[in-house]
N, C-alpha and C positions, 0 to 999 in steps of 0.2 A: 549541379553538384550532388554528391551523395548525401543521404540523410541518416542520422543516428538517433534512434529512439532510446530514451533514458527515463528511468523511474527512481525517484528519491524523495522520501524514504521508500525502500524497495518492497514490492509485493512479489513473491510471498515471504521473503526472508526477514523483513523488518530491518534490514541493514540501513544505517544512515552513513552515507559516503563521507570519508574523511577529506580533509583539505588536500592531502597528497594525492588521493584518488581523483578528486575533481580537477586538480591542477594537471594531472596526467591526461585526463579525458579532454580538457580544454586544449592542451598542447597538440594532441592528435587531431582534433577538429580543425585547428588552425593550419596545421602542417598539410593536411590532405583536403583542405577546402570543403569541410563537411558542415552541413546544417544540423543543428541539434534540436530535437523536439523533446522537451523535458517535462515529463508528467510528474508534477509535484503535489498531487492531490492529498497526500498525507503530511504536508509540511507543518501542520499545526498539531500533529500527534507525534511528538518527540519527547522521550522520557528523560527525567533528570539525571539518570545514570547512563545515558547513551554514551558510548565511547567517543562520539563526535557530535558537535552541534550541527544543526541543519544549516546548510549553505546553498544558495541558488547557483546553478551552473552558469546562468546568464550574467552573473556578477563578476565572473573571472575575466582577466585581460583578454581582449579581442573576441569575446563571446557575445556581447550585447547585440551586435548586428547580425549574428548568425544563430541566435537561439529563440525558439518559440516556446514559451513557458505555458503549460496547461494546468488548470486547477478547477475545482468545483466545490460546491457546498454539500455535495452528496454524502461524503464520508463524515465531515466535521459536523454537519447538521442533521445527519440521519435522514436524508431526503433522497435516497438513491433513485426512487421512481420519478422524481421531478425532472431529472436530466438537465439541470441548469449548471452550466460551467462557463469558463472564460479563458481567453488566451491573451498573453502579454508578449509583445515582441516588436521588432522593427516593422514599419509599414508594409514593406514588400512581402513579408512572411504572413502577416495578419490578413492582407488582401488575398493572398493565394489560398489561405485556409478558409476564408469567408466564401470564396468562389466555389471551393470544393463542397463546403457545408450546404450551400444552396441546392446542390444536386443530390444530397443524401438525406440529411435530417430536415432540411429546409427551414423549419421554425418550430418552436415549442410554445406552450401556452403563456401569453404575456403576463397574466396575473401571477404566475409562479416566479417570473423574473423580478417583478416588483417585490414579491414576498422575500426573495433571497437578498435583494438589495437592502431591504429594511433589516433583515436578520444580520447582515454583515455590519451594518451601522450599530445595531444594538449589541452585537457580540463584542465589539471594541469597547463600548462604554462599560460593559459589565465584566470585562476581563474574562470573558467566557472561555477562551482557548487555554488559559492557564489552568482553570478548573477541569476542562475537558482532558488535557494531558494527564493531570494528576489522577483523575478517575480511571482513565484507561490503564495507567500504570498499576493501580491497585488490582484491576481485573487481570492484567498481564501476570502479575505475581501470583494471583490466585490460580489461574489456569496452569502456569508453568509448574507450580507446586503440585497440582493434581496430576499432571502428566509425569512428573518425576516419581510421585508415589505409585503411579501405575506401571513404573518400570521403563519409561521411555527416556532416551537421550534427547535433551531439549536444547535447541538453539534459541537463547533468550534474545528477543528483538530490542533494538534501540528506538524503534518508532513503528508507526502504523498499528494495526490491531490483529496481527497474525503471529503465530509461533510455529516453528518447524520442529518436527521430531524425526528421528530415524527409527524404523521398526526392525525387529529382528526375528519375525515369524518365519521359520524355515519353510521354503516352498511357496512363499507368498510374495508377489510383487506389490507395489503400492496400491494398484487398482483393486486387486483381489483383497488386500488387507482392508481397504476402506469399505468395500461391499460387505465383507464379513463382519466388520464392526457394526454396520447398520443392522444386519440380520440378527446378530447375537445380542447386541446391547442397545440398539436404537440410538446410537451416537454417530453423528456425521462428521467426516473430515474429507479433505480434498487431496487426491493423489497429486504429488508435485509434478509427476511426469506429464500431467495434463496441461501444465502451465509453461511448457517449453517445447520447442521443436528440435532440441538437441537430442539426438538418439543416443548419444553417449552418456547422458545424464543418468546417475544412479537411480534405480527404481525402488529405492528403500526409504524415500522421504515423503512425509505427509504434512499438509498444512492444516492447522487448527485456527479457529477464530475466537477471539474473546470480546467481540462487540455484542455481548449478551448480558442479561441481568445477572446479578449475583445468585439468584435462585436457580437460574438455568445452569450456571457453572457448578453450583453445589450438587445439582441433580446429576451432572456429568461425573462429579466425583463419586457419587453413590454407585453409578453404573460401571465406571472404569476401575475404581479402587475397592468399592464395597464397604466404605466407611461412612 
């Protein structure tokens, strides 16, 4: 069967897929006998004003036996270098993934796995994820306000920790725009064209990240806006 790779909440747009969108994806997977690999690493970073609540693709009718759900503590626990994640799904998909993993990453440090397991238990006891989403929402609002003040058209995300803008610098594609931003102001952003293989995608979008301290974001304001 064919495989469909899916990401929700979405990187780089921060879009949280609606019930109608997920229903449509599930229908297509069932109709065409497609296996879904659903990357849900930002599932705990969804904002209170998101147009849609987070829903798992594997929870839709007929999807439990054809969905492999992937996640990690890397984003929610700020431990990206640890490379500790997990997969949830039917036995035949988990077994296939395990076999492939043995010949790529093979294994990671066992102490880090124990540390993440303990962190997951503690996070639930302390209601950590509620506070995490609220804190990121404050940083999202701060960065989006800075970008608007700098004159950019902002796509406000419903989840994850990225915001997209469209730039209007004449004669600049997104790559040239980002390099120029670093050279002139010492501010880094990611060209959105680097995140897709679709050659028809507009080259005027840029991804910004707000998984930064408030001091760093305020310094970005000073450099971008001059206030």
